[in-house]
C-alpha positions as CSV (number, residue, x, y, z in Angstrom):
1,V,0.0,0.0,0.0
2,K,2.6,2.5,1.0
3,G,5.7,2.0,-1.1
4,T,7.7,4.7,0.8
5,A,6.7,3.6,4.2
6,S,10.0,2.6,5.8
7,R,12.7,3.3,3.3
8,G,14.5,5.8,5.6
9,A,15.2,9.5,5.3
10,E,14.9,10.5,1.7
11,T,14.7,14.1,0.7
12,M,12.5,15.0,-2.2
13,S,12.5,18.2,-4.2
14,S,9.9,19.2,-6.6
15,S,9.1,22.2,-8.7
16,V,5.5,23.3,-9.0
17,A,4.5,25.7,-11.7
18,G,3.0,28.9,-10.4
19,P,-0.5,30.1,-11.1
20,D,0.7,32.3,-13.9
21,C,2.3,29.5,-15.9
22,C,1.5,29.7,-19.6
23,G,-0.5,32.8,-18.9
24,G,-2.9,31.2,-16.6
25,L,-6.3,29.6,-17.3
26,G,-7.7,33.0,-18.1
27,N,-6.0,33.0,-21.5
28,I,-7.6,29.7,-22.5
29,D,-10.5,30.0,-25.0
30,F,-12.6,27.1,-24.1
31,R,-14.9,27.7,-27.1
32,Q,-12.0,26.4,-29.2
33,A,-11.7,23.2,-27.3
34,D,-12.1,20.0,-29.3
35,L,-14.8,17.9,-27.7
36,C,-14.4,14.9,-30.0
37,V,-12.4,12.9,-27.5
38,M,-14.9,13.6,-24.7
39,T,-17.8,12.7,-27.0
40,W,-16.0,9.5,-28.0
41,L,-15.3,8.6,-24.4
42,L,-18.8,9.2,-23.3
43,G,-20.0,7.0,-26.0
44,Y,-18.4,4.1,-24.2
45,M,-19.6,4.9,-20.7
46,N,-22.3,6.3,-18.6
47,P,-20.5,8.7,-16.2
48,W,-23.4,8.7,-13.8
49,D,-23.6,5.0,-13.4
50,S,-23.6,4.1,-9.7
51,S,-20.8,1.5,-10.0
52,L,-18.5,4.0,-11.7
53,V,-19.2,6.6,-9.1
54,A,-18.5,4.0,-6.3
55,A,-15.2,3.0,-8.0
56,A,-14.1,6.7,-8.2
57,L,-15.0,7.3,-4.6
58,T,-13.1,4.3,-3.3
59,I,-10.1,5.2,-5.4
60,A,-10.0,8.7,-4.0
61,F,-10.8,7.7,-0.4
62,N,-8.3,4.9,0.3
63,P,-5.0,6.9,0.3
64,L,-6.8,9.8,2.0
65,F,-7.9,7.4,4.8
66,W,-4.5,5.9,5.5
67,N,-2.7,9.2,5.3
68,V,-5.1,10.9,7.7
69,V,-5.2,8.0,10.2
70,G,-1.4,7.6,9.9
71,R,-0.6,11.2,10.6
72,W,-3.2,11.3,13.5
73,E,-1.5,8.3,15.0
74,Q,2.0,9.8,14.6
75,K,1.0,12.9,16.4
76,T,-1.3,11.5,19.1
77,R,-0.4,7.7,19.5
78,Q,-4.1,7.2,20.2
79,L,-4.3,3.9,18.3
80,S,-1.2,2.5,20.0
81,R,-2.6,3.3,23.4
82,A,-6.0,1.9,22.5
83,F,-4.6,-1.4,21.3
84,G,-1.9,-1.5,24.0
85,S,0.9,-1.9,21.4
86,P,2.1,0.0,18.3
87,Y,2.5,-3.4,16.5
88,L,-1.0,-4.5,17.2
89,A,-2.4,-1.1,16.2
90,C,-0.4,-1.2,13.0
91,Y,-1.5,-4.8,12.2
92,S,-5.1,-3.8,12.8
93,L,-4.9,-0.7,10.6
94,G,-3.2,-2.8,7.9
95,G,-6.1,-5.2,8.0
96,V,-8.5,-2.3,7.5
97,I,-6.5,-1.0,4.6
98,L,-6.4,-4.4,2.9
99,L,-10.2,-4.7,3.2
100,L,-10.6,-1.2,1.7
101,N,-8.4,-2.2,-1.2
102,V,-10.4,-5.3,-1.8
103,L,-13.5,-3.1,-1.9
104,R,-11.8,-0.7,-4.3
105,S,-10.9,-3.6,-6.6
106,H,-14.4,-5.0,-6.5
107,C,-15.9,-1.6,-7.4
108,F,-13.4,-1.2,-10.1
109,T,-14.4,-4.5,-11.6
110,Q,-18.1,-3.9,-11.3
111,A,-17.7,-0.5,-13.0
112,M,-16.0,-2.2,-16.0
113,L,-18.5,-5.0,-16.3
114,R,-21.4,-2.6,-16.4
115,Q,-19.9,-0.4,-19.1
116,P,-19.3,-1.2,-22.8
117,K,-16.1,-2.7,-24.1
118,M,-13.7,-1.1,-26.6
119,E,-13.6,-3.1,-29.8
120,G,-10.0,-2.1,-30.5
121,L,-8.8,-3.7,-27.3
122,D,-10.9,-6.8,-27.6
123,N,-8.2,-9.0,-29.3
124,P,-5.6,-11.6,-28.4
125,A,-2.7,-9.1,-28.5
126,A,-4.3,-6.8,-26.1
127,F,-5.2,-9.7,-23.9
128,C,-1.5,-10.8,-23.8
129,L,-0.5,-7.2,-23.0
130,G,-2.9,-7.2,-20.1
131,L,-1.4,-10.4,-18.7
132,V,2.1,-9.0,-18.9
133,L,1.0,-5.8,-17.1
134,L,-0.7,-8.0,-14.4
135,G,2.5,-10.1,-14.0
136,V,4.8,-7.0,-13.7
137,G,2.4,-5.3,-11.3
138,T,2.1,-8.4,-9.1
139,L,5.8,-8.8,-9.0
140,F,6.4,-5.2,-7.9
141,V,3.6,-5.4,-5.2
142,L,4.7,-8.8,-3.7
143,S,8.5,-8.0,-3.8
144,S,7.8,-4.6,-2.2
145,F,5.8,-6.3,0.5
146,F,8.5,-8.9,1.2
147,A,11.3,-6.2,1.2
148,L,9.4,-3.9,3.6
149,G,7.5,-6.4,5.7
150,F,4.0,-5.9,7.0
151,T,4.7,-3.0,9.3
152,G,6.9,-1.3,6.7
153,T,4.2,-1.6,4.1
154,F,1.3,-0.5,6.3
155,L,2.5,2.7,7.9
156,G,4.8,1.3,10.5
157,D,6.9,4.4,10.6
158,Y,3.8,6.4,11.6
159,F,3.6,4.1,14.6
160,G,7.2,4.5,15.5
161,I,8.2,1.2,14.0
162,L,11.2,2.3,12.0
163,K,13.7,0.5,9.8
164,E,17.4,0.8,10.6
165,A,18.2,1.9,7.1
166,R,16.6,2.6,3.8
167,V,15.5,-0.4,1.8
168,T,17.4,-0.5,-1.5
169,T,16.9,-4.1,-2.6
170,F,14.6,-5.1,-5.5
171,P,12.3,-3.5,-6.6
172,F,13.4,-0.3,-4.9
173,N,16.6,-0.3,-6.9
174,I,14.4,-0.3,-10.1
175,V,11.7,2.3,-9.3
176,D,10.6,4.5,-6.4
177,N,7.3,3.6,-4.8
178,P,7.1,0.2,-6.5
179,M,4.0,-0.8,-4.4
180,Y,2.0,2.1,-5.9
181,W,3.2,1.7,-9.4
182,G,2.8,-2.1,-9.2
183,S,-0.8,-1.6,-8.1
184,T,-1.4,0.8,-10.9
185,A,0.0,-1.7,-13.4
186,N,-2.4,-4.3,-12.0
187,Y,-5.4,-2.1,-12.6
188,L,-4.1,-1.2,-16.1
189,G,-3.7,-4.8,-17.0
190,W,-7.1,-5.7,-15.6
191,A,-8.6,-2.9,-17.7
192,V,-6.9,-4.1,-20.9
193,L,-7.9,-7.7,-20.2
194,H,-11.5,-6.5,-20.1
195,A,-11.1,-4.2,-23.1
196,S,-12.6,-1.5,-20.9
197,P,-12.3,2.2,-21.6
198,T,-13.9,2.7,-18.2
199,G,-11.1,0.7,-16.6
200,L,-8.5,2.8,-18.4
201,L,-10.1,6.0,-17.2
202,L,-10.2,4.7,-13.6
203,T,-6.6,3.5,-13.9
204,V,-5.6,7.1,-14.8
205,M,-7.4,8.2,-11.6
206,V,-5.5,5.6,-9.6
207,A,-2.2,6.9,-10.9
208,L,-3.1,10.5,-10.2
209,V,-4.3,9.8,-6.7
210,Y,-1.1,7.9,-5.9
211,M,1.0,10.8,-7.3
212,V,-0.7,13.2,-4.9
213,A,-0.2,10.7,-2.1
214,I,3.5,10.4,-2.8
215,L,3.8,14.2,-2.7
216,Y,2.4,14.2,0.8
217,E,4.0,11.0,2.1
218,E,7.6,11.3,1.1
219,P,8.4,14.6,2.9
220,F,6.5,13.4,6.0
221,T,8.3,10.1,6.1
222,A,11.7,11.8,5.6
223,E,10.9,14.1,8.5
224,I,10.2,11.1,10.7
225,Y,13.6,9.6,10.0
226,R,15.3,13.0,10.3
227,Q,13.9,13.2,13.8
228,K,15.1,9.7,14.6
229,A,18.6,10.5,13.3
230,S,18.6,13.7,15.4
231,R,17.6,11.8,18.6
232,S,20.3,9.2,17.9
233,H,22.9,11.9,17.4
234,R,22.0,13.6,20.7
235,R,22.2,10.3,22.6
236,S,25.6,9.5,21.1
């Protein structure tokens, strides 16, 4: 779930374009926008279908939930006190996150099944591509889990359960946040297997939500480990 959970203090720098970039939105003439793509997309789906709305809501809610709860725990230690142990609290929250992810996958699948297929993706080549994406995604997710462990995957650093050093073994030596990108690859592969434009659109949403989560999680995790290093330095 949380690919950056316990990989140690890692600084992150990013540049964000200011509101005046490219002249701002005020210079865009929306009357000249080409609506052909939107018209084509809407031809494949009903954006107001309840299953599609449910899938979008679960995709947006899950990372928000674990980040809010994780930060609350890191500041208050309320869950650790309630469960009598940070490990038990972390295991319990991890179980809730797993159930939420199962619900998200179910809603994602139901949204695809209730919407039309795309003829261009309904062929053996696309089916094989979908299988490859699922294989790569599953490899990244499972190898990330084994490298981090349960507490490292499910917000252990927010509970004070910290790694001694940053994890640099596979797949972290290949890509940052492999848990997130492996999960995204799984959803993309699942969408391609079902020849579903709805699935492709929801996969884009999954990727965007994870990108936002990474922007919030990495600096916060880096600060946790900076504080740990500072305490260790004072004791020494």
